C-alpha positions in Angstrom: 152.8 6.4 153.1 151.8 9.6 154.9 151.9 9.4 158.7 150.4 11.5 161.5 152.7 14.4 162.5 155.3 13.4 165.0 153.7 15.6 167.6 150.5 13.6 167.5 149.5 10.0 168.0 152.3 8.1 166.3 155.4 10.2 166.8 158.4 9.8 169.1 158.6 12.2 172.1 161.8 13.9 172.9 163.9 11.7 175.2 162.1 8.5 174.2 164.2 5.4 174.0 166.0 4.7 170.8 165.3 1.5 168.7 168.7 0.2 169.9 167.7 0.7 173.5 164.5 -1.2 172.8 166.4 -4.2 171.3 165.8 -3.5 167.6 169.5 -3.4 166.6 170.5 -6.6 168.4 167.5 -8.7 167.3 169.1 -11.8 165.7 166.2 -14.3 165.6 162.4 -14.0 165.0 160.0 -13.5 167.8 159.0 -16.8 169.3 155.5 -18.1 168.7 154.7 -18.0 172.4 155.7 -14.4 172.7 153.6 -13.5 169.6 150.6 -15.3 171.2 151.1 -13.4 174.5 151.4 -10.1 172.6 148.3 -10.8 170.6 146.3 -11.5 173.8 147.7 -8.3 175.4 146.8 -6.2 172.4 143.3 -7.7 172.3 142.9 -7.0 176.0 144.1 -3.4 175.6 141.8 -2.9 172.7 138.8 -4.2 174.7 139.8 -2.1 177.7 140.0 1.0 175.6 136.7 0.3 174.0 134.9 -0.3 177.3 136.4 2.8 179.0 135.9 5.1 176.0 132.4 6.3 177.1 133.6 6.8 180.7 136.5 9.1 179.6 135.5 12.7 180.0 134.7 14.0 176.6 136.0 17.4 175.6 133.2 17.9 173.1 130.2 15.7 173.5 129.0 16.4 170.0 132.1 14.9 168.4 132.3 11.3 167.5 135.5 9.2 167.9 135.7 9.0 164.1 136.0 12.8 163.9 139.2 12.9 166.0 141.7 11.7 163.3 140.3 14.5 161.1 140.8 17.1 163.8 144.3 15.9 164.6 145.3 15.8 160.9 143.9 19.2 160.1 145.7 20.6 163.2 149.0 20.1 161.3 148.0 21.9 158.1 145.0 22.7 155.9 144.4 19.9 153.4 142.3 19.1 150.4 139.7 16.4 151.0 141.6 13.8 149.0 144.8 14.4 150.9 143.0 14.3 154.2 141.3 11.0 153.3 144.6 9.5 152.4 146.2 10.8 155.6 143.6 9.2 157.8 143.4 6.0 155.8 139.8 6.5 154.9 137.8 6.4 151.7 137.1 9.9 150.3 133.3 9.4 150.5 133.6 8.5 154.2 135.9 11.4 154.9 133.5 13.7 153.0 130.6 12.8 155.2 132.6 13.2 158.4 134.0 16.6 157.2 130.4 17.8 156.4 129.4 17.1 160.0 132.4 18.9 161.3 131.8 21.9 159.0 128.1 22.0 160.1 129.2 21.9 163.7 131.7 24.8 163.2 134.9 22.8 163.8 136.2 22.8 160.2 136.0 25.4 157.5 136.3 25.1 153.7 138.6 27.8 152.2 139.7 28.4 148.6 143.0 26.7 147.8 145.5 29.6 147.0 147.2 27.3 144.4 144.0 26.3 142.6 141.0 28.6 143.1 138.7 25.8 141.9 139.8 23.5 144.8 139.1 23.9 148.5 141.2 23.4 151.6 139.9 22.1 154.9 141.1 23.8 158.0 140.3 23.9 161.7 138.3 26.9 162.8 138.9 28.7 166.0 136.3 26.5 167.6 138.1 23.4 166.2 141.4 24.6 167.6 139.8 25.2 171.0 138.2 21.7 171.1 141.5 20.2 169.9 143.3 21.7 173.0 140.4 20.4 175.2 140.8 16.9 173.7 144.6 17.0 174.3 144.2 18.2 177.8 141.5 15.6 178.6 143.6 12.8 177.1 146.8 14.1 178.8 145.1 14.1 182.2 143.6 10.7 181.8 146.9 9.1 180.7 148.7 10.8 183.6 146.1 9.4 186.0 146.6 5.9 184.5 150.3 6.1 184.8 150.4 7.9 188.2 152.6 5.2 189.8 154.9 4.8 186.7 158.3 6.4 186.4 159.0 8.8 183.6 161.4 6.3 182.1 158.8 3.6 182.1 156.3 5.9 180.4 158.9 6.9 177.8 159.7 3.3 177.1 156.0 2.4 176.7 155.7 5.3 174.3 158.7 4.3 172.2 157.5 0.7 172.1 153.9 1.7 171.1 155.2 4.0 168.4 157.4 1.3 167.0 154.6 -1.3 167.2 152.1 1.1 165.6 154.5 1.8 162.8 154.9 -1.9 162.2 151.1 -2.4 162.0 150.7 0.6 159.7 153.5 -0.5 157.4 152.2 -4.1 157.2 150.7 -5.3 153.9 147.5 -6.2 155.7 147.0 -2.6 156.9 148.0 -1.1 153.6 145.5 -3.4 151.7 142.6 -2.8 154.1 143.0 1.0 154.4 143.3 1.7 150.7 141.2 4.7 149.6 139.7 2.6 146.9 137.9 0.3 149.3 134.1 0.7 149.6 132.8 2.5 152.7 
């Protein structure tokens, strides 16, 4: 399965805790039902909080929709064919195509000939797309730093490592794989 680049949403930062430091290597028994219930509630609350605060977070580019961000982040790593982009963002090709069309029309993404196959096209960020990506990163960075203003660097690194690990488990799960198949209807 293709993942986001390590420098983006799901990767480990330099200095992050190792799995052993987070208890992965010394795990000897399954997570208790009570702990799983508590985690489920905490994740649901976090999801709700992020959804509610989303409109209040300063937006780097008001004409971009949240659904455009995975495309911008993915194309920041490298130019891609539409089919590879769709697979990389776990989206149906038809959905990705519609989103890309909007981004092309807005000047954030360009279609260029694939040097390996002149009949195919690559999608890549334009200069405007690269500029908005940096604005998005800066806006998110400032917001997260504000949220974690009274946290230590170690606590923030531990949260990051744990979230990366949890996100990986979700993305590797059979449920996620089944429901993000590129063959599903849009």
